C-alpha positions in Angstrom: -51.9 54.4 -14.0 -51.9 50.9 -15.6 -53.6 48.1 -13.7 -51.1 45.3 -14.3 -53.7 42.6 -13.8 -55.8 44.1 -16.6 -52.7 44.5 -18.7 -51.8 40.8 -18.3 -55.4 39.8 -19.3 -55.2 42.1 -22.4 -51.8 40.6 -23.4 -53.1 37.0 -22.9 -56.1 37.9 -25.1 -53.6 37.7 -28.0 -53.6 33.9 -27.7 -50.2 33.4 -29.3 -47.0 35.0 -28.3 -45.9 37.7 -30.8 -43.3 40.3 -31.4 -44.3 42.4 -28.4 -44.9 39.8 -25.7 -43.9 36.3 -24.6 -45.2 34.0 -21.9 -43.5 31.4 -19.8 -44.7 28.9 -17.2 -41.7 29.7 -15.1 -38.2 31.1 -15.1 -35.1 29.0 -14.6 -31.9 30.9 -13.6 -30.3 27.9 -12.0 -28.6 26.7 -15.2 -26.6 28.4 -17.9 -29.1 27.3 -20.5 -32.0 28.9 -18.6 -30.1 32.2 -18.2 -29.1 32.2 -21.8 -32.6 31.6 -23.1 -34.0 34.3 -20.9 -31.4 36.9 -22.1 -32.2 35.8 -25.7 -35.9 36.7 -25.3 -35.0 40.1 -23.6 -32.6 40.9 -26.4 -35.2 40.0 -29.1 -38.1 41.8 -27.6 -36.0 44.9 -27.0 -34.7 45.1 -30.6 -38.2 44.5 -32.0 -39.8 47.3 -29.9 -37.6 50.4 -30.0 -40.6 52.8 -29.4 -42.9 50.9 -27.0 -42.8 48.6 -24.0 -42.6 44.8 -24.5 -43.6 42.2 -22.0 -43.0 38.6 -20.7 -45.8 37.0 -18.6 -44.6 34.3 -16.1 -46.9 31.7 -14.7 -49.1 30.9 -17.7 -49.6 27.5 -19.3 -48.4 27.8 -22.9 -51.0 25.7 -24.7 -54.2 26.8 -23.0 -53.2 30.2 -21.6 -54.4 29.0 -18.2 -53.1 31.2 -15.4 -51.2 28.8 -13.1 -49.2 31.4 -11.1 -45.7 31.1 -9.7 -44.1 31.6 -6.3 -43.2 35.2 -5.4 -40.0 36.1 -7.1 -37.3 38.4 -5.8 -36.4 40.4 -8.8 -33.6 42.5 -7.4 -30.8 41.1 -9.7 -32.6 40.7 -13.0 -31.3 44.0 -14.3 -27.8 43.1 -13.2 -28.2 39.8 -15.1 -29.3 41.7 -18.3 -26.5 44.2 -17.9 -23.9 41.4 -17.5 -24.8 39.7 -20.7 -26.1 42.4 -23.1 -24.4 45.3 -24.8 -26.9 48.3 -24.8 -29.1 46.5 -22.3 -32.7 47.8 -22.0 -34.2 48.7 -18.6 -36.3 45.8 -17.3 -38.7 45.5 -14.4 -40.2 42.4 -12.8 -43.4 42.7 -10.9 -45.4 40.2 -8.8 -49.1 40.7 -9.8 -51.9 39.3 -7.6 -54.8 37.4 -9.2 -57.8 36.7 -6.9 -58.4 33.1 -7.9 -54.8 32.0 -7.3 -53.6 30.5 -4.0 -52.6 33.3 -1.6 -48.9 32.6 -2.0 -49.1 32.5 -5.9 -48.8 35.5 -8.2 -48.2 36.1 -11.9 -44.9 37.6 -12.9 -44.8 40.5 -15.3 -41.5 41.6 -16.9 -41.6 44.9 -18.6 -38.9 45.7 -21.2 -38.7 49.4 -21.6 -37.9 50.8 -25.1 -34.5 51.9 -26.2 -33.4 53.0 -29.7 -30.0 51.2 -29.4 -29.6 47.6 -30.7 -28.9 45.1 -27.9 -26.5 42.2 -28.5 -24.7 39.5 -26.5 -21.5 41.0 -25.3 -20.0 37.6 -24.3 -20.6 33.9 -25.2 -23.6 32.3 -23.4 -24.4 28.7 -23.9 -24.7 28.2 -27.7 -25.1 31.9 -28.4 -21.8 33.5 -29.4 -20.6 37.0 -28.5 -22.1 39.8 -30.7 -25.2 37.8 -31.6 -28.3 40.0 -32.2 -31.8 38.6 -31.7 -35.2 39.9 -32.9 -38.7 38.6 -32.9 -40.2 36.8 -35.9 -43.8 36.4 -34.8 -43.6 34.4 -31.6 -40.0 33.2 -32.1 -36.7 34.9 -30.9 -34.3 34.4 -33.8 -30.8 35.6 -34.6 -30.3 38.4 -37.1 -29.0 37.3 -40.4 -27.4 39.6 -43.0 -29.7 42.2 -44.6 -32.4 41.9 -42.0 -33.7 45.3 -41.0 -35.1 45.7 -37.5 -38.4 47.5 -37.8 -41.0 48.6 -35.2 -44.6 47.9 -36.0 -46.1 47.5 -32.5 -46.3 51.0 -31.1 -50.0 51.6 -31.9 -51.2 48.2 -30.7 -49.2 48.3 -27.4 -50.3 51.9 -26.8 -53.9 50.7 -27.2 -53.5 47.7 -24.9 -51.9 49.9 -22.2 -54.6 52.6 -22.6 -57.3 50.0 -22.1 -55.6 48.7 -18.9 -56.1 51.9 -16.9 -57.6 51.9 -13.5 -61.2 52.6 -12.5 -62.6 53.5 -9.0 -64.4 50.2 -8.6 -61.2 48.1 -9.1 -59.4 50.5 -6.7 -62.0 50.2 -3.9 -62.3 46.4 -4.4 -58.5 46.1 -4.1 -58.4 47.9 -0.7 -61.4 46.0 0.7 -59.9 42.7 -0.5 -56.6 43.5 1.1 -58.2 44.2 4.5 -60.4 41.1 4.2 -57.4 38.8 3.5 -55.3 39.9 6.4 -56.0 39.2 10.1 -56.2 42.2 12.5 -53.1 40.7 14.2 -51.1 42.0 11.2 -52.7 45.5 11.4 -53.6 46.1 7.7 -53.5 49.8 6.8 -53.3 52.0 3.8 -51.8 55.3 2.7 -52.5 57.5 -0.3 -49.6 59.2 -2.2 -49.9 62.1 -4.6 -53.7 62.0 -4.3 -53.8 59.0 -6.7 -51.6 56.1 -5.5 -53.0 53.7 -2.8 -50.5 51.5 -0.9 -51.8 48.8 1.5 -49.5 47.0 3.9 -49.7 44.6 6.8 -47.1 42.8 8.9 -46.4 41.1 12.2 -44.8 43.6 14.6 -41.7 42.7 16.5 -39.9 44.9 19.1 -36.2 44.2 19.7 -34.8 46.6 22.3 -35.7 50.0 21.1 -36.1 48.9 17.4 -39.3 47.9 15.7 -39.3 45.4 12.9 -42.0 43.7 10.9 -42.1 40.2 9.4 -44.6 38.4 7.1 -45.0 41.8 5.5 -47.4 42.0 2.6 -47.4 45.3 0.5 -49.7 46.0 -2.4 -49.7 48.8 -4.9 -53.5 48.6 -5.2 -53.7 50.8 -8.4 -51.6 48.3 -10.3 -52.3 45.1 -8.4 -48.5 44.7 -7.8 -47.3 42.9 -4.6 -44.2 43.0 -2.5 -43.8 40.3 0.1 -41.4 39.5 2.9 -41.5 36.1 4.7 -41.6 35.2 8.3 -37.8 35.1 8.3 -37.4 38.6 6.9 -37.3 41.5 9.2 -38.0 45.0 7.8 -38.6 48.5 8.8 -41.2 50.6 7.1 -41.2 54.3 6.7 -42.7 56.9 4.3 -42.9 60.5 3.3 -45.1 62.5 1.1 -43.8 60.9 -2.1 -42.1 57.6 -1.1 -42.8 54.4 0.6 -39.6 52.9 2.0 -38.9 49.3 3.1 -35.5 48.5 4.7 -34.7 44.8 5.1 -32.4 43.6 7.8 -30.6 40.3 8.3 -30.0 38.8 11.7 -26.5 37.3 12.0 -24.5 36.0 14.9 -22.7 33.0 16.5 -22.9 31.5 19.9 -26.3 32.9 20.6 -25.2 36.5 20.1 -27.0 38.3 17.3 -27.2 41.7 15.7 -29.3 43.2 12.9 -27.5 44.4 9.8 -29.2 46.4 7.1 -29.4 44.3 3.9 -31.3 46.2 1.2 -33.5 49.3 0.9 -36.5 49.3 -1.5 -38.0 52.7 -2.3 -41.2 53.1 -4.1 -41.2 56.7 -5.4 -44.4 58.2 -6.7 -44.4 61.0 -9.3 -46.8 63.8 -10.0 -47.4 62.5 -13.6 -49.1 59.3 -12.4 -46.0 57.1 -12.7 -43.8 55.4 -10.1 -40.3 53.9 -9.8 -39.2 51.1 -7.6 -35.5 51.5 -6.7 -33.4 49.0 -4.7 -30.2 49.9 -2.9 -27.9 47.3 -1.4 -26.8 48.4 2.0 -25.1 45.2 3.3 -21.6 45.2 4.6 -20.4 41.8 5.8 -19.6 41.8 9.5 -16.3 40.3 10.6 -16.3 37.4 13.1 -13.5 35.8 15.0 -11.8 33.4 12.5 -11.0 30.8 15.2 -14.6 30.6 16.2 -15.7 30.4 12.5 -13.2 27.6 11.8 -14.7 25.6 14.6 -18.2 26.2 13.3 -17.2 25.5 9.7 -15.7 22.1 10.7 -18.7 21.2 12.8 -21.0 22.0 9.9 -18.9 19.9 7.6 -19.1 17.0 10.0 -22.9 17.3 10.3 -23.2 17.4 6.5 -21.2 14.2 6.2 -23.6 12.6 8.7 -26.6 13.8 6.8 -25.2 12.4 3.6 -24.6 9.0 5.1 -28.0 9.1 6.9 -26.4 8.8 10.4 -28.2 9.9 13.5 -27.2 13.4 14.9 -26.3 13.9 18.5 -28.6 16.3 20.6 -26.0 19.1 20.2 -25.8 18.5 16.4 -29.6 18.6 16.2 -29.5 22.0 17.7 -26.6 23.1 15.5 -28.4 22.0 12.3 -31.2 24.5 12.9 -28.7 27.3 12.4 -26.6 25.3 9.9 -27.5 27.5 6.8 -27.0 30.8 8.6 -23.6 29.8 10.0 -22.5 28.5 6.6 -23.7 31.9 5.3 -21.5 33.8 7.8 -18.5 31.6 6.9 -19.1 32.4 3.2 -19.3 36.1 3.9 -16.0 35.9 5.9 -13.9 34.4 3.2 -14.5 30.6 3.5 -14.4 29.9 -0.3 -16.1 26.5 -0.1 -18.8 27.4 2.3 -21.4 28.4 -0.3 -20.8 25.1 -2.2 -21.1 23.1 1.0 -24.4 24.9 1.7 -25.7 24.1 -1.7 -24.6 20.5 -1.3 -26.7 20.3 1.8 -29.9 21.4 0.1 -31.6 18.1 -0.5 -30.6 16.7 2.9 -32.1 19.7 4.7 -35.2 19.5 2.7 -35.7 15.8 3.8 -35.6 16.7 7.5 -38.9 16.5 9.4 -38.3 19.9 10.9 -38.3 22.3 8.0 -36.6 25.2 9.9 -33.2 24.4 8.4 -34.5 24.2 4.9 -36.4 27.5 5.2 -33.2 29.1 6.5 -31.3 27.5 3.6 -33.5 29.2 1.0 -33.1 32.5 2.8 -29.3 32.2 3.1 -29.0 31.4 -0.6 -31.2 34.5 -1.4 -28.9 36.7 0.7 -25.8 35.3 -1.0 -27.4 35.9 -4.4 -28.1 39.5 -3.5 -24.6 40.2 -2.0 -22.5 38.2 -4.5 -24.3 37.8 -7.7 -22.5 35.3 -10.1 
């Protein structure tokens, strides 16, 4: 089992990026340019490493290699993004890796590009990269293939050696478990479970009972062997279950209008442990948008639009509008899921105004609503 924190340190010891790894201070998927550049690097690393893994480390200062960390990143759609833009896409995996000296909410992102013997290329135009463009790595640069360039693999031995030297030891494993318990209050009931006599999973969360159902929020999950973290915020509500070979997290979303709410399953994440010392993390989208009364939604949608115009013009809100703005992102989300075509755009338009409010409840809900829309309707 590879300890991903050790692996990142080993990769960074090669001070300059090269043909088997790249490093970024952060990812930017909010623009076409950001998406296109990310896909370019995935394409180049995949083509230059047909027999071994290649990597991108996120949260590192480029000049000094200083580990700055990034916010926890929900990776559920990265593979979909790669599949959407590349012909013969490689399998990619994003992991949030804990480093002890970083702030608690910061991690280092590690993208693993698994080897494939097939040549990857752009299957549609993206920014300035035309369809059918093939990239490869020339040292630390991702460059387009020109005529008579042969794609060769020369990294297998060195990457195999780096991965071999990043294996776990018992001291790191025990330190990881003790650190997890030390960093979580007893209120969150930290606990652990061993799978296949070799994998250790620690988790903690705030318990919440709704009727006969038990949910957890502020859930922190760590695969101690690999220093990989999964995290669910105070707005997330999840169920946790496990069997002899799998640890299962089912995320729910609370939706409703007029103070009537229900919990709807959103996504299931299954960590499956194998007998050969490896594991897979599989995500399955479960969400089916609930139908709400269209007349009620039209009223809510119009109310939201009126509140948005007041926010834009810096007008004072009435007491009822102040209450409504707290659920503003969630009700826009419900409208978007029920066929209101402009609801998502309206919600995005409100971002900066919600962020400027003294009460940050609406802005936190905004980020969560956008995350759900991204999961359900990826562009």
